[in-house]
N, C-alpha and C positions, 0 to 999 in steps of 0.2 A: 811172410812167417812162418819163419823154422822151426820144422819137428824133426829131432832124430830119431830115424827109422834103425830098427833092429829085424833080422833074419827076414830082407825082402826077396823074392825069386825075380831075376829082372827077363824080361822077355820081348821086350822094345829099345833097339835103342837109335838115337838121330848122329851123324857125326857133323858138327859144326863146320870144318873144316874139311872136304867143303862140307858145303849143305845139302845134304843128300839123305834121306830118312832109307836105311837099310836095315830089315830082320834079325837081329842078331839070333845065330843058328843053336841048337838044340845041345849040341858037344859044347857052347861055352859057357852057357846056363846049367847046364847041369838038368835030372829030373825035379820033380816033387819033392819038395823037402831037403836037396842039393843046393841050392842057386848060391848066385852072391852073398856074402852077408855084408849090404852096404853100410849098417850102424858099428862094422868092425873094423872101415876105412879109417886111417888118419886124414885129419880135417885139411885141406889147402886154404893157403890163403889168395885166394884168383881174385877178388876183387868185384864179386859177381853182385850183380844189381837188377833187378826187375823197374825196368821202367815203365812197365803195363802190363799191369795183370789183367786175365781173361775175364770178360764178364762175359755169363751161358748161362740157361737155363733149358730145363725140358720141360717138354707141355706129357703129363703122365694122363691126361686126360680120357674117357673112351672115344672123345669129340672134341679132339682140338680145333680150334680155331685162332691159332696161332701158325707159324710156318716156319722154315727149316733158319729163319735168319736168326733165329736167339737161342738155336741151339753154337754159333761157329763165336770165336773173335779171336783176338788174336795176341799173344805173348809175346815180347819184345825183353831181351836180352841183354846185360849190355857186361864186358868181364878185362879182366887186361888181357893187351894187345897180344906179348907173349904168348897165351895160355891156348892149348886147346880142349877146349872139354865135352863129354858127349854125355846126352840127355837122354835119362832113363826114364821109363816109367813102371808102376807094378802087370807085375801077369796077370792079375785080374784087376781092371781097372773102368772106367765108362767114358772115358775120352777117348778120342781118338789123336794124333798131332801131326803135320805135316811142313816143310819148310820151305822159311819162304827166303825175302832179301838180305844179304849178310854184308855191312860194308865196315868200316874205319870210321872214326870222326875224335876226332881232340884224345889221344893216345887210346882210344879203348877200343874194341871188337867189339858189333854189336849184330847182334841176328834177331831175325825175325820168326814166328810158328805160328803157325794158324789150329784150334785149339774147337774139334769138335765133338759133345756130345753125346755121347751114345746112353745115359742114363744120369739119374738125379742121386746124388750124395757128392762127397771127401773124395780128391782121388787127388796123386803122388807124383812129384818133379824130383829128377834127382840130378847134379850136374859133376859128372865126376871128371879127373883130369885124366893126361895120357900117363900121368903116372900112378894112377888105379889110388887117386886120394880123390876125397869126397867135399867137393868144393862150394855145395851148396843145397839145402832141401826144402821144398816147400808143400803145402798144403793147402789145394784151393778147395770150391766147392759148385758146383752143378746147382742152382739152383732148382728146384718146381717152381714152374711156371707162373702159377700165383703161389702164396704164403700156404702152408696148412691152418688148419684147425689151431686156434691155439688160445689156452688157457693164460693169461695176465696175474701178473702175482694179486691177492687183496690186498684192498687200503686198509691196513692195521694200523693203528698204533698212533692214530692221529693230533695232532695237539698232546702229544705224553712225549716225554725224554725215550731219547732213543737208549734203543736197547738192540740183542743179536735177535728181536722177534719182528723188529723193524725192516722196511722195505722201502718201498717206494713216498714212503709219507715219508713230511718235516723234512724233502729235499728244496734244498732255497738256493739259487745261485750257483748251480752244478756246470763245472768242466770236468770232461775225459780224455783220458792217456791208456792206450791200451801198451800195454807187456805182456812177453812168451813166459809162460809157465811150462814146466815140464815138455815143454816143446807146443801148446797150444796158445791163442791169443784167450787175454781175459781182460777183462775191461775194467776199471776203475774213474767212480766221481767224488771229484772234493768237492766239497760245497757250504756256504755260510752257517754259523754256527744257531740256532737257535734251539727253545724247547728247553731249555739249564744245559746245555751242551758250549763248552769253550775248547776251541784247537781245531776245529774244520770238522764236519763230519764225511769220512767216506762212505764207500758203498764198492760192492762187487760184485762181476754179473761175468759168464763165461757166452752169454749168446746174447745182450741185448738187450731180453724181458723181464728175466729173472734176476731182483736183485738182492743182496743180502748185508746190512751190518757191518760194517769190520772197528769202528773203532773212531776215534779223537789221531787225526794226525801230527799234533803238536800235544808236549804232556804240561798244557797249559792248568790243570785244578791245584786246586792251595793243596796244602798238608790236608784238612778235614774232611776231600775227595766232593767237595763243592766248586763250582763257579765261583771263577769270580765277581766281587759284589763289592756298593760303596761300600757296606757294612763287611765284607770279606775283601778285602781287597789284598792283590798282587803281592805277594812279597818277593824276597833277594831270592831264594830261592828259584821261584819260575821261572821258567827255560826265555820266554817274554821281558821280565825284567825291567830292560836294560827299554825297549822300547816305550812297556808301559810309562817307564820313570820322562817319557817325551814328552805322551800324548797326552800326561794327566801334569804336569805344567803348563799346558796350554792356559790362555787366559780364559780360551771357549772350553773348554773340558767342563759337559755338562755339569761333572757332578761340582762345580765351583760354580755354578752357574743359576743352581738352583731349577735346572731346565726339565719339564711335564715329559722331554724324553730318554729321561737319563737311563734306565735300561739298553739303551743302544749305546750308553758307553760300554758295554762289556760284548759288544756282538765284534766279532772277527769277520769281514767284510771281503764275496769272492776270488777266492784263492784260484792259484793257478799252477799244476807239476806239470816239470816237463825234465827228459834224459839231464844229467847233468852229467858234465865234459868228463871225462876219464874212468864213467861210472856212477851208478847214484841217481840219485834225484834234486833238484828245485823243489822244493817249494816259495811259491810269493805270495803273501798274503796283505790284506792294510786291515789298521786300522782308523777308525772317524774318533774324531774329537767331540765332536758334537754333531749327532745324526742331521743331515741336510746344510749344514752350517760351510760346508767348502775348507774342513780343517783335519785335513787326514794325511797318512802317511802309509808310504810301502817298504815292504822289508823284505830280505829274503831265508830261509833255510836252508837245512840238507840235511838227506838220510840215504844212508845206504840202502836201505830197503822199500820198495814203494810205498810202503803202509804205516813207517817211520819206526820209531818215534824222529819228528822232526827238528831240528836244532838250532838255533836264532847260527847264522854264519857272521865272523869278524873278519875285516879286514888285514889286507899286513900291520897297516896300523893299531892294529885294536879297535878298531869303531865298530859299533853294530853296523850287518850291511841292508841299512838307509840306501832305496833306489832315491825315495820322492819324498819331502817332505812339502805338504803346499800350505804352509806355515801362515802365509799371503792370502788363504780363504779366493773365493771366485773374484774378489776386485785385480788379479795380480796372474789368474791363473787356470789350470784346471785342476777338479779336486782328485785327487793324487789315491782314486780305489779303482776296482777293477780291473789289475791287471789281466794281462795275458800276451803271453809269450809265442814271436813267431821269427819266421828264417829267409832272406829272399835267395835267391838263387844262387847269388855267388855264399853263401853260407853267414852273411852279418846275422846277429842277432837284432832283433827288437822288441821292447814293450810295446805294446800300445798300455790306450788308462783311460779313464776319464768321467764325469760320471755329472750327472744334469745342473751341469750350467750350458751358460749360451756358449762360455768358452770351446764346448762339445770335448770330442775326442782325441790325443795326441799320442807323439811317440817319442820315445828315449832309446839311441844305440844303448846295446850290451857287451860286454866285453864275450864272445861264446865260450872262452874258456877258464874264465871266474863267474860269468853271470852277473858282473857287477857292468858297474854304469863304463861305457867305451871310454868317455872324457875324464877319467877318473877321480871328480866329485866323490868323497865322502864326510862323513864328520861333522863338523863344524861347515865345512863350505854347501851341508845340504836343511842346515837345522837355522834356526831363527835368531835374526841381526848377521848372516853372510851377506858378501858381497860381493855373491858369484849375483845376474844378472838374475828374473824369471825367467826372461828367455829361454837363456841359455838350460837353465832349472829342467825347463817345463817341455823342453825339448820339438817337436816340430810337432803344426797344427794338422789331424789329417778330416776333421769335419768340426764344423763353425756353428752347431745347434746341441740345443738342449737337449743330450740321448745319454745313454749311455750302456757301461759293459759292455767294449768290444770285442768281438771275435775274429779275428782274420783269416784266411785261409786260400793258400795258394792252389789255382787250375791251369792247367795247361789246355794249351789247345780248344778253349770252348768258341762250339760256332756259334756262327752267327746269321743271319737271313735276312738280310735286305729287300726282298720281293717280297711281292700277293703272296700270303699264301694260296687263295687259292689256284691261282697257277705258279703252282712250286718250282722254282728249276732250280735245281741244283747246283749246277754252274755259279750262281750268284751264295751261296755258302764261302766264309771268310771265316778260320780260328785266326785267334786270338787267347796268350797268356793271360791272365788277370789276380788279383789281390784281393778276393772277396771281404770286405767289412761287413760285419753283419752289429747291430746294438738294440739296445731297445727306449723307447720314448714312453713318455705319461708314465702316469703313476703307477706306482708297487700297488698300492691299496685301494685298488675302482671299489669306487662304489656312482650307483645308477644315478647318471647325468655326468658324470666326469671324464675324462682322456685316461683309461685305463693304459695298461703298459700293451704294448702291440714292438713286435721286431720288422726291421726296420735292412735295408744293404743295401751298399754303395761299391763299386770297384774301384780297381785303379790299374791300369797297369806298370808301376812301379809298387813300391815296398814302403817306401811315405810318400809317394802323391799324393797332390788331394784326389780324395775318393768322393766320387758322385754318383750322382742317377742319372741314366739318360733322361728315367721316363719317370717321374716322382718329385722330381727339384729337390730342393735342398735339406726336403725330411727323407729324403730314399724312395725305396719302390717296397712296398707295403711285403712283406712276407706271410704277417698272421695276426691275427688284433684276436679278441673275445668269442666265440664263437660255442653254438651245439651243435651237435646232432640229437638232440631231442628237438619234436616239434609242439607247436601250442596243443594237438591235441592228444599227445605224450603228455603235458603236463596236468590236462583238466583231466584226464583218466585217471591221472595220480592221486589229484585231492588234493590233500594237504601234507601227504606223505611222498615228497616228493622222491624215495628214493623207490617207492613202486615202477618209477618208469623206468621203462628198457630193462626191467629187471635190476634194479636199484645199480643201474651202470653209470656212478659218480663219471667216472672216467670218456663217458662219450662229450664232457664240456670241457671245454679247455679258455678257463678265466682266465684273462692276463696275461699269456704266455710269454717269458720273454727271457733274457737273459742268458742267453743259449752259448752254448758251443758248438763251432759248426768241426767237424773232424772228418779224415775218409780213410777208414779200416785197411789192413797190410793187403783183404785182400779186393782194396777197389767199390768200396759200400759210400756214398755219401751221405752221413748222419748228422742231423739236427738232434743234440740233449738241449733240454729247457726247465723249469718249472713252470707250473700252473697251479692255480687255483678250485679249491672245490667246489667253490657255491655257486651255482645259476638259476637261482629259483626262487626269483624276486623280490630276495630278501633285498640283496643293495651288501653286503657284506661279506667283507674278507675270509675266509677260512683258512686252512693249513694249508700248505705247497706241496706239490708231489712233481717227483720224477717224472718225466714225459722224453721220450724217445724216437724216433721219425727220420724219415730218411728226406734228400732234396734233391733237387734235380734245376736244370737250366731251359725257359722256355727260351724264344726262334731270336729274339734279342738279348739274350743273356742275360737275364735277370734271374734270381735265384726262386724255384719254387716250391713251396713243400707239401708232403703229400701229407691231408688232414686226420690221418689215421693213424695209429700209435705200430711202430713198427712192430713187425711178429715174421722177419725174417727176408721179408723178400728184396728181390734186385730190381732195381731199374734197369731199362730194359727198350728194347723193339715193340713195339702195341702195332696191333692191326685193324682195320677199323673191322673188321669182324670181331673181334674182343668189344670195342666203346659197341655195336650193334646187335650185338648174337645173345652177350652173354645177357643175367639177372632177367628181368622182366619188359621182355623184347625192348631194349635198348630206355628205359627206364629210369630216372636219377632225385635221389632224394639232393637239393644243391642246398648249401649257406652262399650268402652273398655279405660278408666283412666291408660295410660303407661307411663306417662310422670307428671312433678307437673308442668310444663310449656306446655298451656293446648295444642296450636298451637303445640307441638314437639308430641302431644296423639295422638293414631289412626285415623287417619280422621281427625285429624287438632281438634278433642273434640266433633265433631261433630255426631252424629247418624250416625249408620248403618241401613240398611235394609235387609231382601234375607236371615235371619237363622229363620229354623224350627227344634223345639223338638219332636218327632214322638214317637209315640205310641209305637214303636217296640225298644226306646232308643235309636236310632240313632238321631243325630244331623248334617244335611243338611243345605248347605247354598248353593243359585242361582238354589235348585234340586241337587246338586253333594254332595255325602255324605261324613264330613271332622272328624269326630267326634261321639261321645258316650255322653250320662248322666244319671240320674239314681236317685231315689229317695229315698231317705234311712231314718230311726226313723223320726218323726215327721212331719220336713221340712227342714229336710237335701239333699242338692240338690251338687250332682257333676261331673263336666261337663270335658271332655277330648279332646280337638282341637288335633287330631294325624297329620291331612294336613290344614297348614296356608291358612288363610285368608286371603286376598291381602285387603287394606282400598281404599275408591274408589279411593284416591285424596292421593299423597304420600307414602314413600316408606316401611311404618309400615306394620307388621303382627300380624294376631295375634294365637297364639297357646299355649299350653301346658293346665295342670290338674288347673280344678281352685275349691272350696269347699265355700259351701255359703247359701244361706239360702232360702225358696219362704216364699212370702208376700199376702194378698190379699193387695189389691193396685187401688186407682184412680185415673187415668191416663189424666192428666188436657188436652190433647194435643185433645183426645177423644170423653171426657165427660163421658168416659163409667170405669164400675171398670173391674177387674179382676185380673190375676198374677203374680206378679212384682220375680227377683230373682237379689237377690244381693250377688256377689261371688269375695276370692280372689285368688290371684293366689299366687301356691306351694309357691314362695318364701316370701310370705305375701305382697310383691311390687309396684300393680298392684290390679287394681276392675277391674270384669267385669259385669258391667247392663242389665236386661234384662225385656222390658216393649210388656208384648203383647199387639198385634195389632189386629184393628179388620178391616181394609182395609177402613172403610167405617165411616165417622164421624156421630154421633147420636146426632140430633139434637133435 
């Protein structure tokens, strides 16, 4: 994250060549108020790249149960081999820095530093050339060991037209992008139209917690100010008129067939926004001819501003910028919905897409300079009647099952452990660079007794290779399904008014979560953004979507595990056994076992259970009886083995087996406290087990 700094006093410099930590003398920096003005230095083009962002935390509690390892991590930078850079810190700072290895590779110079926290909060780093030019500046954060008490935004405006007071309500199919505004990171989500909107809903946040509605991305309203409809169709003045002409001419266009799902004709689905070559932003959108029928189109728009207005792009041949049109339906290939842009390590650009058919997820290569198809197909090549084969138009298949909403994230050096967790041997840890694909399976509109939306992950060592789940089979490893942190006792106590349970915390229940975006922030936090629905009250009715943000990590098998709590500013870090057993009410946990994509079919009907304890002797007990073992290994990997089945409080389900996961610092909305959450995946990859520490009493 780059940040322009004005009037900064310098007290410490680190020479990169040779790598020696030295203190600049007072004569160099001057006294108070007389320091070098870094902000006034001319900019240098030194090609500085941060290869690894320090992930460090500081425990400010009176009786810490962490250890010193959470305070220290590595900063790795690369830059032009002919440059000589000096690293400066602020005079008043909350970190120390010591030198590490310096080496050259691939025409670049690399320098590694050890950064150690001395307190929590932001700190600044500045790289200056030998000619006293500012090569780069960065602002990073030393996180609190546990997230501070967080007040999440109120759920206002559900089921109403979005306006300036709308926050996280009515969000659907969100994708996220980070930009720099006035030297600070700002996050934008773009989502599917709903509630009388047209043109994609934009939301903005500076902290990934509080969100405000910005407006629509594409100026798609008609002159009347109303969203398009069958009675108020798009006119030639509309930005997407040329796309409308294509989809409305399709024989499957719902308005042509008197389809009862007619209203979905006027919905633009699942946008994805990325930086464009040369500046500005590309928006990839999609429009379906008839909801659920596989006839859809993906198109490209452009804007100089992140918030739009986005305009339809035209090719050099004056054709509207169509990436794909699945006019031949699911009989020939994947549905042209849910575009997601990603890049490989060589800079090649791809669009993953696909929706809800047995053809699964596909990818086509794009030209990174135009954002259009690399193979040059355009215009009539992609329209009905084309002589281009379906195989060429649809591209490469990544996953072959009935899933949708792809997002792909590349992660370097994913740690993998193949040995026995109980007898952990660090020498058996290997590292692998992986592309992770996450999709959503099941029904978007969950009802009791049917499979609802649930997130699944796959991985590959190549950008377009077959994506698979080592455990979980062809359906992928489960990341989440519907669950609630409410217990049956909470529901009973609330009576007919479900909003009374846990102080009206509708967000304690995540119903049919899905269509997510995986995203790594500029300061190295792995974030998961997705939508959930607001019901979990035994009515079986689908209510409004809302925006949910959490973090993710990897278990020892390289599977994605999700923090089952909303993001509150925490950082995934090393965790100690003392934290797992010494916080909360003596190692007591409330837990959820997501064992079915139908929440009523899950353990305890999808509701939370109490009575689980992780002891300092690495035993798992349930209501005082020993039922298994647990261990902490690596930095934050957790293994749980339930050998004696735990019965659900209601229903005939039981919990048993081996689970692999990770421990997260987390904020528990139900108790207004922070602590440790543990997220695990079953041995077969099909089920999730979530554990939240419980403190036994609310902290007011």
